[in-house]
N, C-alpha and C positions, 0 to 999 in steps of 0.2 A: 302412205298418206291417203290413198284412195279408199282403202278398207276402213280407216279411221273416220274419214269423211262420210262414207255411206252409213256407218254405224251411228253417226250423230244426226244426219239429216234425211236418211232414206235414199231411195234410188236416184241416180243421176244419169244423164245422157252425156257421154263424153263426145265433144264435137271437134276437138283438136288435140293432137299429141305432138309428135316430132315432125310431122309433115306440114305442108302448107306454107303460107307466107306469114312471117312474124317479124317483130322488130329486130334490128341488127343485134347480135349477141344475146338473143332471147334464150331463156332456159329451155324452151321447147326444142331447140336444135340439139341439145345434149340429152334429151329424154327426161328432163327434170321438171316438166310443167305440163299441165292440162288446162284446157278450157272446157267447161261443162255447163249444162243446163240442169238445175235442180228440178226434180219431178214432183216432190211432195212438199216443197216450201218455197218461199220467196228467195230471190237472188241475194237480197240484203241479209236475210237470216243465214243463208248458206255461206256467204262471205264471212260473217261473224263466227260461224262454227269453224270455218277453215283457219281463221286467225288464231283460234283457241288450240289448234293442234300444234304440238311442240315443234315438230320438224318442218313446219311450213314457213317459208320466208316471205314470198310476195303473194298478195291477194289483191285482185281487182275485180270490179264489176263493170259491165258494159251496158249501154243504154238499150241493147237488144235482149237483155235478160241473161246473158252468159256471164259466167264467173271464171276467173283465172286463178289458179293456185300453183305455186311452185315450191320446190325444196331448195331454193338458192340460199346463199349465205346472207344476202342483203334482205332486210325486212322492209318492204315497201307496200304501199296501199294506194289504190286509185279508183276513180270512177270516171268513165268517159266513153267516147267513141272507140270502136274497135281499132281504128287506124291512128288514133292520137292519144297518148298518155301524158301529155305535157300541158301545163297551164299556159294559156296565152290570153292576150287582151281580146276584147270584143266578144263575139258570140260564144266562145268556148270557155268563158271565165269560170264556170263551175266544174270544169274537168281539170283535175289536179294530179300531181305526182307528189307524194308526201313520204318522207322518211319517218319510220317508226323507231322508237327507242330500241337499242340493241339489248340482248339478254345478258 
C-alpha cells in the first residue's frame, strides 16, 4: 500500500504505525494502518489517491493535515479531529464516520 501511495502522490512522512495511542480495535495495532503527512500534495488529494488504491480499506483526514490509510476489510472514510472519528451534535457536526459501498 505504501509503495503504491508514494508512486501516486510523491513522498510522505509516516507519523504513526503500530505504536502510540489509537482507537480501540484500530488497524494500527495489527500493523495494518499508517498515519502520514503528504509532502508534495494536499491531504485531500492524498486521501483521494489512497481511496483509489485497490487494497485500501479505511481512509481518513484529520484537521492537522495528517491522513490515515489502512488495509482493513471495512471501507470507511472520515474527516475530523485526531481524537474523534464520530459524528456528534454541536461543534463537531462536520466530523463524520461514513461507510462506503463495498466492492
